[in-house]
Steps between C-alpha positions, in 0.01 A plus 500: 500500500221709327248414763739582780584827325133600464432417862801689631422804278138519626615461870760773466258738330243430764749580782662794308841350591671579162865403462593842346252709700268541212369284206314530170150378462409146613418404133854603386659311789304191408615542138857511612472182706325328221785597255762374753338168573387383158852450335564237778279258308785444247788546736641152460486509120643852462672570829732781383227685303262473789764635752573810270129572455433468876797721587390774263145474640637502851679833439199636334276422793745657743523801271117529525532439881235228523368431845663163553869393446492160664338291235682667216823417680382144523429494133847628421657248739319216333605631152870511595478156676342347179792618283742334736293177527379456143715680244707236313759743373699554819702790359178682401345412840798645691543827318135571450441477876813708572376766247152513660645526852742784401204670333294472820791645709540787260124566555554483872793727479288749304234487781762542776660793329168671449413442866839646607482817291125545524299654783612381843307203619381499851573174680255504793590293806864470380706413813800296377867601518525540119388784273145413382569567132823289508313230681223512230760474217685203664176325569385532135839375371524205732136397450534508118836312510350223706189497287675466159781281629242255645311490171815433313631230730177319538447483126866360458433239770178385335683462161785305665263276683294424184810437296640258767165320501507481121850359515406241748198387286729488201755295672234267633363454150854434374549246773178330417589482131846369580350236721250397219793486255710289734207274558443462124874427458490231779192344345669496155812353645301232687304413182830468308633270775189283486518499126862378517407232746208387289726489194768295686248256628281448194763525215725244664240233579298554182812465281582164667131390470501593131821315425386186690145510343668516147721209592202291621320579176789383281548168681139440597458226235850349499600518875213511740730478802697806396175683423372416847824620668478828295133553596576428867771771477241739351278415790761549765611834341146619487456422869821686576396804303164503680675478833733782421211709377319441822816591693524822296142586582569425861788742491268762375244437774746444791716731704872539455600207717258269325649622171842382588374160603282458178774608247725235345867501580828321442361172655246488208766505217525117470132501391588741223777282386274198502251685278778586259606138494145399441498741198781295331809699624809356649552696823813521717492685827779606718529699834826665579614661825342458842124498471333734744166672560435809302229760523168367375468787242848413353411123504171577312687710243762234440219237460316728245826561298563122474138436410496765233827388356393136484165599349686687218721211440208268458308734279769666289850349528454164328749370747576149610694570827479776753735559799369670817754625752462673823780667683507625859763769496618703805253779446273390210302211356568428142278281275596393148306328229686397187369292210637357167229633271489753228611789721197719415376768734298365785251785472173382337361851435251487785682763705563270796810305385845661553331831590308330776820330629693828509216677681484224764881519554513883502272489810777330686785685335595198303616452144416289197726372216321352211617417140628232266789288616824496309476148369128426491187563699382779728609606849300667779692596805348696796682639799300592813662676796425336824602492867661196632293332778637499854 
């Protein structure tokens, strides 16, 4: 802006085409344009202060009737625009601009009044239908109204656009953070599911293996045949555990369709009962209602509940008999595991006992009842809503 002002000032002085008909020395004119342009360096940091300084210098330059008025007007326009575009206090931005504009119109009114009451101005080549002085006054008013209104509106539009852009960036950042949080939540939930599955698989089979290995150790010298049978059960249980672990890993690697095929279900319950029998329990099993296909996720949850309940019976209940019942109701599948043990809580403190069961059932909108029986033992009853197959 300073370079442009210096060039225009030199050109106007070289032509002698002064805006006010006369002008002070070239050195003074250059000093005025330098004073007007330099404050623009800090216009974004101190927009209101720069606008006030520029407006005062603008009136001073006109009072001294410098040769050029185009570049000073551009400087004033830029200062007013900057307040609209950069001042964060919007109340201050609005009223400071209005104050400067009113001040400028008072200055313009002073000039117009002085022109009207002063010596008569000769308008050469005036040929329009209006009085030349009236036309001059209207032209000055309309030009300044357009000038200041344009500076005000453009600054406001720049602020609005910048604010809208900032809001979009903020919302995009919020969305990114929300997606990251959802992803972390999904990962945590998946890890918890995997931990529950690992607990169900490992705890059940390792408990059976431990009991059978202890039985084999006790009768190793006195009854080799029984020890051999116990060790064979340990071997079979270990293979079953390995197969289930492999199936679980396959679930993690496969897609959703493969997941449903790899996961155990109601058809695998007899194997759980055989493992419980191998651990020394008397197991009775009953199925009530009309058996039907249920969703694979529901079947898996029912299987895991029975598995967890039997594991806790073997490890904690000191029971001799366990009764496993499965009921196909009109709109639900119900599984029940009852033992004749001490009636202590099935939770082993690992965090994946009854809590894990309830979490599984909550996914399907199911419910869990668990507690000591009235006479003796412990009861676990799970209800899983299901749709009847066509």
